[in-house]
C-alpha positions as CSV (number, residue, x, y, z in Angstrom):
1,X,0.0,0.0,0.0
2,X,2.8,2.4,0.9
3,X,4.5,1.8,-2.6
4,X,1.3,2.7,-4.5
5,X,0.9,5.9,-2.5
6,X,4.5,6.8,-3.1
7,X,4.1,6.1,-6.8
8,X,1.0,8.3,-7.1
9,X,2.8,11.1,-5.2
10,X,5.8,10.9,-7.5
11,X,3.7,10.8,-10.6
12,X,1.8,13.9,-9.5
13,X,5.2,15.8,-9.4
14,X,6.0,14.8,-13.0
15,X,4.2,16.7,-15.9
16,X,2.8,14.8,-18.8
17,X,5.4,16.4,-21.1
18,X,8.1,14.8,-19.0
19,X,6.5,11.4,-19.3
20,X,6.0,11.7,-23.0
21,X,9.6,12.9,-23.5
22,X,10.9,9.6,-22.1
23,X,8.5,7.4,-23.9
24,X,10.3,5.5,-26.6
25,X,7.3,5.2,-28.9
26,X,6.2,8.9,-28.6
27,X,7.7,11.4,-31.0
28,X,8.1,14.8,-29.5
29,X,5.8,17.5,-30.9
30,X,7.5,20.2,-32.9
31,X,6.8,22.8,-30.2
32,X,8.6,20.7,-27.7
33,X,11.6,20.2,-30.1
34,X,11.8,23.9,-30.7
35,X,11.8,24.6,-27.0
36,X,14.6,22.0,-26.5
37,X,16.5,23.6,-29.3
38,X,16.1,27.1,-28.0
39,X,17.3,26.0,-24.6
40,X,20.4,24.5,-25.9
41,X,23.7,26.5,-26.1
42,X,24.2,25.6,-29.8
43,X,27.1,23.2,-29.3
44,X,25.3,20.0,-28.3
45,X,24.4,17.0,-30.3
46,X,20.8,17.3,-29.3
47,X,20.3,20.5,-31.3
48,X,17.6,20.2,-34.1
49,X,19.3,20.8,-37.5
50,X,18.1,20.4,-41.1
51,X,20.1,19.4,-44.1
52,X,19.3,19.1,-47.8
53,X,21.3,16.3,-49.5
54,X,21.6,16.1,-53.3
55,X,22.3,12.7,-54.7
56,X,23.1,11.2,-58.1
57,X,23.2,7.6,-59.2
58,X,20.7,4.8,-59.1
59,X,18.3,6.7,-56.9
60,X,15.1,5.7,-58.8
61,X,15.2,2.1,-57.6
62,X,12.6,1.2,-55.1
63,X,15.2,-0.7,-53.0
64,X,17.3,2.4,-52.5
65,X,14.3,4.6,-51.6
66,X,13.1,2.0,-49.1
67,X,16.6,1.9,-47.5
68,X,16.5,5.7,-47.2
69,X,13.1,5.5,-45.5
70,X,14.3,2.9,-43.1
71,X,17.6,4.6,-42.3
72,X,16.0,8.0,-41.7
73,X,12.8,7.2,-39.9
74,X,13.1,3.8,-38.2
75,X,16.8,3.8,-37.3
76,X,17.5,7.5,-36.7
77,X,14.0,9.0,-36.0
78,X,14.5,11.8,-38.5
79,X,11.8,13.6,-40.3
80,X,11.7,15.0,-43.8
81,X,11.3,13.8,-47.4
82,X,13.0,12.3,-50.4
83,X,11.9,13.6,-53.8
84,X,11.8,11.3,-56.8
85,X,14.1,12.0,-59.7
86,X,12.6,13.5,-62.8
87,X,11.9,11.2,-65.7
88,X,15.2,10.0,-67.1
89,X,17.2,11.8,-64.4
90,X,19.5,10.2,-61.9
91,X,19.3,13.0,-59.4
92,X,17.3,13.1,-56.2
93,X,17.1,15.3,-53.1
94,X,16.6,14.4,-49.5
95,X,15.5,17.0,-46.9
96,X,16.0,15.7,-43.4
97,X,15.8,17.3,-39.9
98,X,16.3,16.0,-36.5
99,X,19.0,15.8,-33.8
100,X,22.4,16.9,-35.0
101,X,24.1,13.6,-34.1
102,X,21.4,11.6,-36.0
103,X,21.5,13.8,-39.1
104,X,25.3,13.6,-39.3
105,X,25.2,9.8,-39.0
106,X,22.5,9.7,-41.7
107,X,24.7,11.8,-44.0
108,X,27.6,9.4,-43.4
109,X,25.3,6.5,-44.4
110,X,24.4,8.3,-47.6
111,X,28.0,9.0,-48.4
112,X,28.8,5.3,-48.1
113,X,27.2,5.1,-51.5
114,X,26.8,1.3,-51.9
115,X,23.6,0.0,-50.2
116,X,23.4,-3.3,-52.1
117,X,21.9,-4.7,-55.3
118,X,24.7,-2.9,-57.3
119,X,23.1,0.5,-56.7
120,X,25.8,3.1,-56.5
121,X,24.9,6.5,-55.1
122,X,27.1,9.7,-54.9
123,X,26.4,12.6,-52.6
124,X,26.9,15.7,-54.7
125,X,26.1,18.5,-52.3
126,X,24.9,19.1,-48.7
127,X,23.2,22.3,-47.7
128,X,22.5,23.4,-44.2
129,X,19.0,24.8,-43.6
130,X,16.8,26.1,-40.9
131,X,14.5,23.4,-39.5
132,X,10.9,24.1,-40.7
133,X,9.0,21.7,-38.5
134,X,6.6,20.9,-41.3
135,X,7.1,17.1,-41.2
136,X,6.1,14.7,-38.5
137,X,7.7,11.6,-40.1
138,X,9.9,10.8,-43.1
139,X,8.1,10.5,-46.4
140,X,9.0,9.3,-49.9
141,X,7.4,11.6,-52.4
142,X,5.9,10.0,-55.5
143,X,5.5,11.4,-59.0
Protein backbone atom coordinates (compact mmCIF):
# COMPACT_ATOMS: atom_id res chain seq x y z
CA UNK A 1 0.00 0.00 0.00
CA UNK A 2 2.83 2.39 0.85
CA UNK A 3 4.49 1.81 -2.55
CA UNK A 4 1.33 2.69 -4.47
CA UNK A 5 0.88 5.91 -2.46
CA UNK A 6 4.51 6.84 -3.08
CA UNK A 7 4.14 6.11 -6.79
CA UNK A 8 1.00 8.26 -7.06
CA UNK A 9 2.76 11.08 -5.21
CA UNK A 10 5.81 10.88 -7.50
CA UNK A 11 3.67 10.81 -10.62
CA UNK A 12 1.84 13.91 -9.46
CA UNK A 13 5.18 15.75 -9.42
CA UNK A 14 5.97 14.83 -13.03
CA UNK A 15 4.24 16.67 -15.86
CA UNK A 16 2.75 14.76 -18.78
CA UNK A 17 5.38 16.35 -21.05
CA UNK A 18 8.15 14.76 -19.02
CA UNK A 19 6.50 11.36 -19.27
CA UNK A 20 6.01 11.65 -23.03
CA UNK A 21 9.59 12.85 -23.52
CA UNK A 22 10.91 9.61 -22.05
CA UNK A 23 8.46 7.36 -23.90
CA UNK A 24 10.35 5.47 -26.65
CA UNK A 25 7.25 5.21 -28.87
CA UNK A 26 6.20 8.85 -28.62
CA UNK A 27 7.71 11.36 -30.99
CA UNK A 28 8.08 14.81 -29.53
CA UNK A 29 5.81 17.50 -30.85
CA UNK A 30 7.47 20.18 -32.93
CA UNK A 31 6.78 22.79 -30.23
CA UNK A 32 8.60 20.67 -27.67
CA UNK A 33 11.55 20.20 -30.06
CA UNK A 34 11.78 23.93 -30.70
CA UNK A 35 11.79 24.59 -26.95
CA UNK A 36 14.57 22.05 -26.48
CA UNK A 37 16.55 23.55 -29.34
CA UNK A 38 16.14 27.11 -28.01
CA UNK A 39 17.27 26.04 -24.56
CA UNK A 40 20.45 24.52 -25.93
CA UNK A 41 23.70 26.46 -26.09
CA UNK A 42 24.23 25.57 -29.77
CA UNK A 43 27.13 23.17 -29.31
CA UNK A 44 25.29 20.01 -28.27
CA UNK A 45 24.42 16.97 -30.34
CA UNK A 46 20.76 17.29 -29.32
CA UNK A 47 20.26 20.49 -31.33
CA UNK A 48 17.63 20.19 -34.06
CA UNK A 49 19.26 20.76 -37.46
CA UNK A 50 18.13 20.44 -41.07
CA UNK A 51 20.11 19.40 -44.15
CA UNK A 52 19.31 19.13 -47.84
CA UNK A 53 21.27 16.32 -49.49
CA UNK A 54 21.56 16.14 -53.30
CA UNK A 55 22.32 12.70 -54.72
CA UNK A 56 23.10 11.19 -58.10
CA UNK A 57 23.20 7.58 -59.19
CA UNK A 58 20.67 4.76 -59.09
CA UNK A 59 18.26 6.74 -56.92
CA UNK A 60 15.15 5.73 -58.85
CA UNK A 61 15.21 2.14 -57.64
CA UNK A 62 12.60 1.21 -55.08
CA UNK A 63 15.18 -0.65 -53.03
CA UNK A 64 17.32 2.44 -52.46
CA UNK A 65 14.31 4.59 -51.62
CA UNK A 66 13.11 1.96 -49.12
CA UNK A 67 16.57 1.90 -47.54
CA UNK A 68 16.53 5.70 -47.20
CA UNK A 69 13.11 5.52 -45.55
CA UNK A 70 14.30 2.87 -43.08
CA UNK A 71 17.57 4.63 -42.26
CA UNK A 72 15.96 8.02 -41.74
CA UNK A 73 12.75 7.18 -39.93
CA UNK A 74 13.11 3.82 -38.23
CA UNK A 75 16.77 3.77 -37.30
CA UNK A 76 17.47 7.46 -36.68
CA UNK A 77 14.02 8.96 -35.96
CA UNK A 78 14.49 11.75 -38.47
CA UNK A 79 11.75 13.62 -40.30
CA UNK A 80 11.69 14.98 -43.83
CA UNK A 81 11.25 13.79 -47.38
CA UNK A 82 12.96 12.31 -50.42
CA UNK A 83 11.89 13.65 -53.80
CA UNK A 84 11.84 11.26 -56.75
CA UNK A 85 14.09 11.98 -59.70
CA UNK A 86 12.61 13.55 -62.82
CA UNK A 87 11.91 11.23 -65.73
CA UNK A 88 15.23 10.01 -67.12
CA UNK A 89 17.24 11.81 -64.44
CA UNK A 90 19.55 10.21 -61.91
CA UNK A 91 19.33 13.05 -59.38
CA UNK A 92 17.28 13.10 -56.20
CA UNK A 93 17.07 15.28 -53.12
CA UNK A 94 16.62 14.41 -49.47
CA UNK A 95 15.47 16.97 -46.92
CA UNK A 96 16.02 15.74 -43.38
CA UNK A 97 15.78 17.29 -39.93
CA UNK A 98 16.34 15.97 -36.46
CA UNK A 99 18.99 15.79 -33.77
CA UNK A 100 22.40 16.90 -35.01
CA UNK A 101 24.08 13.62 -34.14
CA UNK A 102 21.44 11.58 -35.99
CA UNK A 103 21.47 13.83 -39.07
CA UNK A 104 25.26 13.60 -39.28
CA UNK A 105 25.18 9.81 -39.01
CA UNK A 106 22.49 9.67 -41.72
CA UNK A 107 24.70 11.79 -44.00
CA UNK A 108 27.61 9.40 -43.40
CA UNK A 109 25.32 6.52 -44.35
CA UNK A 110 24.37 8.34 -47.57
CA UNK A 111 28.04 8.99 -48.36
CA UNK A 112 28.81 5.28 -48.11
CA UNK A 113 27.22 5.10 -51.53
CA UNK A 114 26.77 1.35 -51.86
CA UNK A 115 23.61 0.01 -50.25
CA UNK A 116 23.43 -3.26 -52.14
CA UNK A 117 21.91 -4.66 -55.33
CA UNK A 118 24.70 -2.93 -57.30
CA UNK A 119 23.11 0.47 -56.75
CA UNK A 120 25.81 3.13 -56.54
CA UNK A 121 24.92 6.53 -55.12
CA UNK A 122 27.05 9.68 -54.89
CA UNK A 123 26.37 12.61 -52.57
CA UNK A 124 26.90 15.72 -54.68
CA UNK A 125 26.06 18.51 -52.29
CA UNK A 126 24.89 19.06 -48.70
CA UNK A 127 23.22 22.32 -47.71
CA UNK A 128 22.52 23.41 -44.17
CA UNK A 129 19.04 24.85 -43.65
CA UNK A 130 16.84 26.14 -40.87
CA UNK A 131 14.48 23.44 -39.52
CA UNK A 132 10.94 24.05 -40.72
CA UNK A 133 8.98 21.71 -38.47
CA UNK A 134 6.61 20.87 -41.33
CA UNK A 135 7.13 17.12 -41.17
CA UNK A 136 6.06 14.69 -38.48
CA UNK A 137 7.67 11.64 -40.13
CA UNK A 138 9.92 10.77 -43.06
CA UNK A 139 8.11 10.53 -46.40
CA UNK A 140 8.98 9.31 -49.89
CA UNK A 141 7.36 11.58 -52.44
CA UNK A 142 5.91 9.98 -55.54
CA UNK A 143 5.52 11.44 -59.00
